[in-house]
C-alpha positions in Angstrom: 36.2 11.1 4.8 34.8 14.5 3.9 31.4 16.0 4.7 29.8 15.2 1.3 30.8 11.6 1.6 29.3 11.4 5.1 26.0 12.9 3.8 25.9 10.3 0.9 26.8 7.3 3.1 24.6 8.2 6.0 21.6 9.1 3.9 22.1 5.9 1.9 22.3 3.8 5.1 19.3 5.6 6.5 17.2 5.1 3.4 18.1 1.4 3.0 17.2 0.8 6.6 13.8 2.6 6.1 13.3 0.6 2.9 13.8 -2.7 4.6 11.5 -1.8 7.5 8.9 -0.6 5.0 9.3 -3.8 3.0 8.8 -6.1 5.9 5.8 -4.2 7.2 4.3 -4.0 3.8 4.8 -7.7 3.1 3.3 -8.6 6.5 0.3 -6.3 6.7 -0.6 -5.1 3.2 0.8 -6.8 0.2 -1.0 -10.1 0.5 -4.3 -8.5 1.2 -3.8 -6.2 -1.8 -3.0 -9.1 -4.0 -6.0 -11.0 -2.8 -8.2 -8.0 -3.5 -6.7 -7.7 -7.0 -7.5 -11.3 -7.8 -10.9 -11.2 -6.2 -12.0 -8.0 -8.0 -10.6 -9.1 -11.4 -12.3 -12.5 -11.3 -15.5 -11.0 -9.9 -15.6 -8.5 -12.6 -15.4 -11.1 -15.3 -18.0 -13.3 -13.5 -20.4 -10.3 -13.2 -19.9 -9.5 -16.9 -20.5 -13.1 -17.9 -23.8 -12.9 -15.9 -24.8 -9.7 -17.7 -24.4 -7.5 -14.6 -22.4 -4.8 -16.3 -22.7 -2.1 -13.6 -21.4 -4.6 -11.0 -18.7 -5.8 -13.5 -17.5 -2.2 -14.0 -17.5 -1.6 -10.2 -15.3 -4.6 -9.6 -13.0 -3.8 -12.5 -12.7 -0.3 -11.2 -11.8 -1.6 -7.7 -9.3 -4.0 -9.4 -7.7 -1.1 -11.3 -7.4 1.0 -8.1 -5.8 -1.8 -6.1 -3.5 -2.7 -9.0 -2.3 1.0 -9.2 -1.8 1.0 -5.4 0.2 -2.1 -5.5 2.4 -0.7 -8.3 3.0 2.5 -6.4 4.0 0.6 -3.2 6.3 -1.8 -4.9 7.9 0.8 -7.1 8.6 3.2 -4.1 10.1 0.3 -2.1 12.4 -0.7 -5.0 13.4 2.9 -5.9 14.3 3.7 -2.3 16.5 0.6 -2.1 18.3 1.2 -5.4 18.7 5.0 -4.8 20.2 4.3 -1.4 22.7 2.0 -3.0 23.6 4.6 -5.6 24.2 7.1 -2.8 26.5 4.8 -0.9 28.5 3.9 -4.1 28.8 7.6 -4.9 29.9 8.2 -1.3 32.7 5.6 -1.7 34.0 7.0 -5.0 33.4 10.7 -4.1 37.1 11.6 -3.7 37.5 10.7 -7.5 35.0 13.4 -8.5 36.7 16.7 -9.6 34.5 19.1 -7.6 35.3 21.7 -5.0 34.2 21.2 -1.4 31.3 23.5 -1.8 30.2 21.9 -5.1 30.5 18.5 -3.4 28.2 19.5 -0.6 25.6 20.9 -2.9 25.8 17.8 -5.0 25.6 15.5 -2.0 22.6 17.3 -0.4 20.8 17.5 -3.8 21.2 13.8 -4.4 20.3 12.9 -0.8 17.1 15.0 -0.9 16.2 13.7 -4.3 16.7 10.1 -3.3 14.3 10.6 -0.4 11.7 12.7 -2.2 11.3 10.7 -5.4 10.0 7.4 -3.9 8.1 9.3 -1.2 6.3 11.2 -3.9 5.5 7.9 -5.7 4.1 6.5 -2.5 2.0 9.6 -1.7 0.2 9.2 -5.0 -1.9 6.5 -3.5 -3.8 8.7 -1.0 -5.5 12.1 -0.8 -2.2 13.9 -1.4 -1.7 12.5 -4.9 -1.2 15.9 -6.5 1.6 16.7 -4.0 3.0 13.2 -4.5 3.3 13.8 -8.2 5.1 17.1 -7.7 7.5 15.5 -5.2 8.1 12.6 -7.6 8.9 14.9 -10.4 11.2 17.1 -8.3 12.9 14.1 -6.8 13.4 12.3 -10.1 14.6 15.4 -11.9 17.1 16.1 -9.0 18.4 12.5 -9.2 18.9 12.7 -13.0 20.6 16.1 -12.8 22.7 15.0 -9.8 23.8 11.8 -11.5 24.7 13.7 -14.6 26.8 16.1 -12.6 28.5 13.3 -10.8 29.3 11.5 -14.0 30.7 14.6 -15.5 32.8 15.3 -12.4 34.0 11.7 -12.5 35.0 11.8 -16.2 36.4 15.4 -16.1 40.2 15.9 -15.9 41.5 17.4 -12.7 42.3 21.0 -12.9 
């Protein structure tokens, strides 16, 4: 097993472990409370609107929208980390089939590993006060993953020299 394979397999294993820990903690301590808040604010917004209290209705619907966005970011980051870690591990297993030099393989492995970590982290960071930094990290991470996967596909399909 070469160094690039170790990077991909170890990073994939680390990320899947972190994803599972995050998922359990999220399900136990945040998800159900968030879902309850989503339902409460949505129903409350419609009740307030039906009673003609439009300011209160808009406040509840704004709270609903914020909680719904938070829920989406948390669920998507959890899912992306899991899937990207599996992609890293699969690439680590088939890495000897890629027609790349050792240096190119290391660059590709590090690029994919960093991108797989940064993309979901950036999505998760978009919830709090670091939303602008989160967007930048998500863009960098997703772009790195797309480019890295394109390079890996090209190296897999390319004829050996």
